[in-house]
N, C-alpha and C positions, 0 to 999 in steps of 0.2 A: 235041409233043413240048413247045416253048415257043421262045422268041426270043433266050433266053438271057440275059435281066436280071437273073437272080436270080444265077450265076456272079459279078458284081466287087463282090460283098461276102462272099465266099470268098477268105481271103486265100492266095497262089499258095506251091505249097512246094516246087515245081523252085527251085534255089538260080542255076540259072544263065539262070534265064528274064531276058527284059524287065523283065515286070509286078511280078517277085519283086523286081528292083535297082530299078525305079523307087517301091516301096511302103515298099522298108526307106530309100532314099534319102531321101522326103521324111522317115520319123520320124528318119532320123539329125540332118538339116537344121533341124528343129524344134526343137533341143537348143543352147544354149552351150556352147559347149568351153572347158575351163578351159585346156588346154593338150593339144599334139598331141606326142608321143614318135615316135622310129625306132630301131629295133635297132641296135645298134652292134655284134656277135658280144659278147667279152669286154667291153668297157669298158662294156656294159649298154645301157639305154634311155638316148637323150640326148633333152632337150626343145629342139626344133625352131621351135617356137612357142605362145604364150601368148593368150588370150581370141579365138578362132580364131573361122573363119565357116564354113560348106559351104554351096556352092549346085549347083542343076544349071543348066547355060545350057545350053542347047539338046543336043546330044550331049553333054555334056560333064560331069565331076564334080569341082568343085573344091573346095579346102580353101587359107584366106587365112589371115595371119596379124592382129593386133589393129590395125598398122601397113598394111596392105592389101598385104603382100606375098604372090607368090604362092609355096604350102609345093607344094602338088601339084594336078597337073591329069591325068585320064585320059578318055579316050572310055568312053560307056556301056557299049558292046557290050563294051568288052574288062576294066571294073573287076569288082572281088569285095570286097563288101562283106559285113563278119559284126558282127552286137553280141555284147559282151563276156557271159556268162553273170551276171555281177551286174547287168547294166543300165546301168553305169555308162560306158559306152564303147563304141567301135565297132572295129575292124580294116577297114583301107581297102586294097586292095591292087591294083598292076595297072600297066600299062607306063605309067610319068611322061613329060608331053611336055616338063615343066620341065629335067630332070636326064637325060633321054634316055636313062635304066636303069629296071629293076624296080626298084618301091618299094613295100614295106609300111609303112605308119604305123599309131598307136593314135592315135585321138582321144578325151578325157577331157572327161566332162561334166562341167558344173559344177552343183553339189548344190544346188537351194532348194528351203528348205520352204514 
């Protein structure tokens, strides 16, 4: 039938698969982030970091702000990644090792023409 080389050119559609997470993490990390927000219930979205960077370091997905402070860190097997429908940002959620609780943040991309 073949050796399977063709399938690496097809995007994964299973959102819980490690292949999908790594592909989307690479896409998200290729963008500069203007700011990162976290929902605080009735208070609305609160900006928790500006000029942020995200990285995949080993088996962890991390988000740091412009000063280098760690905002979010979760294992790749636990993190959930989704892009916004407008493609202007991404929703990142998972068990955060920094705060020790489940956290959902929204990263808004910088827009460069």
